[in-house]
N, C-alpha and C positions, 0 to 999 in steps of 0.2 A: 875801230869797233872793238868793244870789250869781248874777250874770249868767254865762251859759255863754260861755266864750271861743270866738270864731269861728275856724273852721278855715281854714287857708290851703291853697289848691289849686294845685299845679304842673301845668300842662297841657303835654303834649308830643305831637308827631305822630310816629308810627313812621317810621323812616328819614328823619326830618327832620335838620336840622343841629344843631350844638351850641347849647344854650340856657343863658344865664347866669341863674341863679336867686338871685343875691345879694340883689336887691331884695326878694324875697319872704321869704327866710330871715333875712337880717340886719336889714333895715330894718323889715319888717312884723312878723316874729316876735320880733325882739330877740335873736336868737342871735348868739354870737360867730362870727367867720369860721372859727375852728378847730372849733367845735362843729358848724357847718353842714357843713363838709367831712367831718367824721367821720360825721355822719348820712347823707350821700350815699354815702360809701364802704361803710358797714355795709349800707345799703339795697340797693346794687348786689350785694353778696354774697348777701343774702337772696333777691333775685329770681333770681339764678343758681342757687341751691340749690333754690328752689321749682319752677323750670322744668326742673331737671336738665340745664342747658346744659353741654355738654362742650367746645364750641369757643370761640367768642367770647362775651363777657359780654352778656346781653340789655340790661341797664341799665348804661351806661358813665358813670363820673364822673371828671372831671378838674378838680380844684380845686372851684370853685363852678359848673362847667358840666356839664350832663348831656345825654344823648341815648339813644334807645331803639331796639332792634333785635329783630325776631322775636317781639314780644309786644305785647299791648294789654290795657287794662282799668283797674282802680282798685286802688290799694294805699295803705294808711296807713303813712307813714314814722315818725310819732310821734303822740302824742295830739292834736297840733294841726296836723299837716302831712300832706296826702295828695297822691298822684301819680296823675294821670289820663293815660293814653296812648291816643290815637286810632289805629286801624289804618289803614294806607295805602290798603287797597282800598276803604275807605268815604270816602275823600277826603283823608286825611292832613292837610295844612295848609290845604286848601280844603274844610272840612267842611260838609256839609249838616246842618240842624237835627235830622234823624232818625237820625244815625249811631249813637247809643246803643241805640235800639231794634233796629236792624239788627245791631249787634255782639252784643247779648245773644241775639238769635234764632239767629245762626250759632253762637255758643259753646255754647248749650244743645243744638243739633242735633249738634254735633261731640262733646260730652262724653257725652251720654246717649242720642242717637239719637231724640230727640223734641223737640217745640217747647217753648218756655217755658210754664209754667202760665199760664192766663189769656190766651193768645194771641188776638188781637194786642194786645200791651202798649200800643202807642202809638195805638190806634184812636181814642181820645178825647184830644185835645191838652190838655196841662196848661200852667199858667203857667210852671212851672219843672220841666224834665225832666232828671234826671241818673241816674247808675247806681244810687245807693242807693235813689232813688224807684222805679225800675223793678224792682229786686230785691225791695223791700218789697211792691210791688203784686203781683208774681208770687207771692211766698210767701203773702201774705194771701189772694189769690184761691184758691190751691190748698188752703189750710187750710179756708176756709169752705165750699168745694165738698164737702169730705169730713167736715165737722164733725159731721154727724148719724150718722156711723158712726165713732166715735172709735177711735184707735189704742190699744187696751188690751192688757195682757198680765198673766200671773200673776207674782206676786212673793212670795217666802217671807221672812218676817221673824220674829225672836225678840222676844217681848214678855213682860212680867211682869204678872200679874193674878190676883186671887183668884177671878175668874169664868172658867170654862174656855171659851175661844173657839177653841182650836186643838188641836194634838197635843202631848202631854207624856209624858215617860218616867216609869218607876216611881220613880226616884231623886228627880226633881223633885216628884213627888206626895208623897213621904214627907218631903222636906226643903224646904219652900217658903222663899223668901227673905222679907225684911221687906216687899217690894213685891208678893209673890204668887208663884204658880207660874210657872216658866219654861216657855213653850210656843211652838211654832212655828205661826204664823198664815199662811195663804195668802190673799193679797189679789188681786183681779182689778180693776185700775184703770188710770189713765192714767200712773202713775209708771213710766217705763222710759227707757232711754237714747235711744230714737228721739225721743220727745217732748221729752226734755231738750235734744237737739241743735236741734230746731225752735224751742223756746222761747228758747234762748240766742241763736240767729241773729236772731230777732225783736227781742229786747231790745237787741242791739247795733246793729240797724238804726235803731231809733226815734230816737235823738238826731241822726241824720244826715239825716232826711227832713223836708222843709219842707211837704209836703202834709198838712194837718191831718186829712183824712178817712182817708188811708192810715195815719197814725200812730195814730189812734183804733182802727182795725180791728186793727192789730197788737197794741196794748196789751190790748184785750179778749180777743184770741185767746191771748196769753201768760198772762193771768190765768185764762182758762178751763182751761188745761192744768194749773193747780194747782202744788203744791210738787213740784219735781223734784230728783233727785240731780244731782251734777255730771256734765256731759257728758264722756264719756271721750275724744272726739276720734278714736276708731277707727271707720271706716266699716264697717257690717255690712249684710248682706242682710236685708231685712224678711221676716217670715214670709209665706207665700203668701196667707193670709187677709187680710193688710193691704197687698197689692200696690198698691192704689189710692193709698197714701200715698208711694210711691216718689219721684215727682217733687218733692214738698215736702221730703222727707228729703234727697234728693240735692242740691237747691238749698241747703238749710241747711248741709249738710256742705261744699259748695263755698265758702260764705261764711266758714266757720270754720276750714277746714283747709288742706291744701297747695295748693289751687287759689287761695288768697288770701294766707295768711300763716301764721306760726307760731301754733299753737293755744294758747289760754290757757283752760284748763278752768274756772278760777274766774270767768271772765267780766269780769275787771277791765280787760281791754284794749279799746281802741276797735275799730271794725269793721275786720277784717283786710283784706278786699278781694275782688277777683274778677279773676284774671289768666288769660289764655288764650295759649297758644303759637299764633301766627297761622298759621304755615306748616302745622301739623298740622290746625288747624281748616279751612284752605282745602282740604286733601286730602280730608277727610271730607265737606265740603260738595259738592265736585264728584262724589264717588262716590255719595253719597246722592241727589243731584239726578238723576243718570242712572238710578239704580235706581228712583226714584219715577216718572220719565217713561217708562220702558220696562218695564212690568210683564210683557209677553209675551216679553221677551228674557232671556237669562242674563247678569247683570252680576256679574262676579267682582272682588272688591276685594283687591289685592295678592296675586294668585295667582302662586306661584313657577313660573318657566319655566326649563327647562334650556338654558343657553347653550353649554356644553361639558363637558369632563372635566378635573378638577383632579388632578394627580399629585403627591403629597407622599411622598417616599421610595418605598416599594413599594406605597403605598396609593392607589387611585383612588377618586374621589368625584365626584358630580354638582356642577357649578358652575352655580348658579341666579341669576336676576335677577328682580326683582319690580316690574313696572309697576303703577301705582296702580289702573287699571281696564281690564278687558277685557270687551267687550260681544259676546256671541255670539247667533246666531239673529236678527239684525236682518233685517227684511223687505228683500228684493231684494239682499241681500249674501251672498256665498259665503264670505267670510273674516271673522274677528273684527275689531272696531274697537278699536285699542289707544290708550288715553288716559292721559296722565300729567299730574298737577297740580303745577305749580311756582309758587312764591310770588314770587320776585324774579328779574328779568332783570338785564341790565347796560346801562348807557347809554354809547354810543360816538358821538362827534361829534353829540351832541344827539338821537340816535335810540335807542330801546329795542330791544335784541336779546336773543335767548336767550343765557344763559351758556354758555360752551364746555363746561363740565362737564355741563350739562343735555343738550346735543346729543350728546355721546359716550355718556352713559348711555342716552338714548333710541334711539340706533343699536343698542345691545346689546339693547334690548327688541324692536326690529323684527326683528333677527336671530333671537332666541330664539322669537318668535311666528311666524316665517316670514311676516312681513307686509311689504308694500312701504313702510310708514312708520308714524309715530306722530304723533298730535296732542298738543301740549303746551299746557295751559290755564293761563294766567296771569290774575291779577286786573287789570282795567282801572283805571289810576290817573288819575282825572279832573283836568283842568286847571281853573284858577280860573274860576268862573262857568259851568262846563259843566253843563247840566241832567242829571239822572239819566235813563238809558235802560236800564231793568232787562232783563237777558237779551240785550242786544246783543252779538254775537260778531263779532270782526274779526280777520282774518289780519294779523299785523304782521311776521313773519319766517319765512324758509324756508331750510333747508340741504339740498341735493340732492347725494348722492354718486354718482349714476348708477344705483345699484341700490336705494338706500334714500333716504327723504326724511323729514325732521323738520320739522314745521310748527308754528310758534308762533302761538297765538291768544290774544286777551284778551277777557274778558267783564265787563260791568258788573253789579255786584251791589247797587247802592244802591237802597233801597226794598223789599228782600226781606221785611221784617217786616210789611208791610201785609197786610190780609185777602186771602187767596187768592193772594198774590204769589209764594209759594214754588212753587206749581204753575205759574205763569206763567214764572218763571225756569227751572224744570226742563224744561218743554216746549220753550222757546226754545233752551236749551243743547243738548238732545238733537237737535232738528231741524236746527239749524245745523251741529253737528259732523258729523252724518250727511251733510248736503249738501256740506260742504267735503271730507270724505273721498271721496265719490263724484266730485266735480269734479276732485280731484287724483289720483284712482285709487289711493287708499291702501288 
């Protein structure tokens, strides 16, 4: 039996510096320099298309050097080369060992509004934890949780048989073929596009996972699903009676489709990947955390506020702005709390400050909300050797115009994937933001 060629992994930190990958691609993989540069250039274009980036390229390639911006996750560049990008808010170049669990937790929350199946993924430490293992464990856990109530559907097929098993018309009855009467048979079984998607995701994960127990569970599950037609690659809503299968189906679709890579229905391609737009995930994380921690308040996500009137020719229209979060009916507060989530500040003279564009935008939010100010929440970027402090909130920058104030705060999110830690993070964030707003009279 031929030995499987080992895959080469290129590891980057989001917003890190340029990284020369010539050693991995040319020396380890045996690629020519021209071939390696072409692979990086094509991959950069793929990532840009997948994330629908309109401004700068998320994956930037310059010769045999690469760097990553505004995304994180895992992507296969070729059958033997994969790229892993660690998000800056989980440590960037100073990563803790649990960053992959935290990353998948946040991405699942942002994409689907729920935690990853089998949460907490990293509750039991494994000898080797990487993104394929975590995805495989989550998919397997969700499949076996629902396996006693299989995802079945009706399927109509035409068959030829001299034994009548289905419906046939008068012409078919009078003129049978050499193989029998043509008849339409209705089958109620596992063969459907939903199971085909789940099965294909399992089969593409298996070669990438080193944990034997997880591999065995996925193989048995894929075999249990039986023969399936080719997965279409089109994501569809599950019938209401099969709603319990939604997490597994969504996760499988993410692995196979636009969240990861170009879809190959025939299954001949390696694992596409699992990519997340980090700034979008950050916005959703902050909004969902506040909503979770403040069940008795009204938490509005990107609710449009009128800032003024726009006049175009003879037509007048409302000019609106959209802060990420507005919290109303907070105890002991007469006015709403306006919160905006921003992913990247700027560094000036060694100090992190709010970007000027963020400040101007938040001043418009304050004006439209008739509020004294806005809290802008950034991810805390830890220094090397700094221990995690989940939910710690710190004010790092303020801009006061005299009538309005924009306050930049940062919050540590490392460790959020642990059991019960999302609640800890959410409560700490809500309590500290409320306290800062009261202290600064926002």
